[in-house]
N, C-alpha and C positions, 0 to 999 in steps of 0.2 A: 047597957054596957056588956053584959054577959050573953046577950041573946044571939050574937053573931058567931060565937066560938064553935058552934056545932056545924057550921057550913064548911064545905071543903075549901081549903086554901085561905081561910080567914086569918090564920096566924101569919101568913106570908104577905098579907096586904092585898090579896086578890079581891077586886071589887067588881067583877063581871066584865072585864074588857078594858078597863082604864090602864092597866099595865101595858097593853099593846100600844096604845097611843103614846104613852110615856117613852117606851122603847123606840118607837118610830120617830118621835120628836128628837130624842137624843142622837139617833143615827143620822137624821137629816141635818141636825145642827152641826154635827161633827164634819159632815161633808161640806156644808156651807162655810164653816170656819176654814177648812183647808183650801177651798176655792178662793175665798177672800184673801187669805194669806198669800196664795200664789199670785194673784193679781197685784197685790200691794208690792210684793217683792219684785215682780216683773217691772212695774212702773218705777220703782226705786232704782233698779239697775239701769233702766233706760234713761232716767233723769241724771244719774251719775255718769253715764256713758261707759259703763263697764262692758268690755267685750266688743265695742264698736269703734275701736280706734284704727281706722284704715289710713289716715293721713297724718303727716307730721303736725307739729304745733304751729306751722305757718298759717297765715290767713287763707281762707278757702277760695278767695277770688284768684283767677288765673291771669297772669300777665300775658302780653302778646307773645313773648318769647316762649312761655309755657305752652300756649296753644299751638305755636309753630312746632315746637318739639313733639307734642302729642300727634299732630297731623303727620309729621315725618315718621314717627314711630308706627303709626297705623297704616303707612303706605299711601296716604292720600296725595303726597307730593314727593317728587324725586330729590336726589341729593343736590343737584345743581340749583333747583328751585329753592330748596331749604337754605343753602349757603347764601344765595342772593338775597332772600328775604331776611335772613339773620343779619347780613351786612347792612341792609336798609334800616333795620330796627336799631342797630348800634349807633 
């Protein structure tokens, strides 16, 4: 019991290098904890849909009129073609 008190660092719990591995383990475990927390929060926000609301609450399928409006807005068809097709759909 008293034989180790004469060695340097014995009162501080120095055991010849074990403190290094303990410090390394605690450092790595802290980094691992932060990484896991970031992944969990990211997945939770994605699951809840936070920050990804680009469309209204209407269903995501497009009707023929919605597709026609989009084609006209993108310049794929001209005004006369748009009005004719809109009349045909009504």
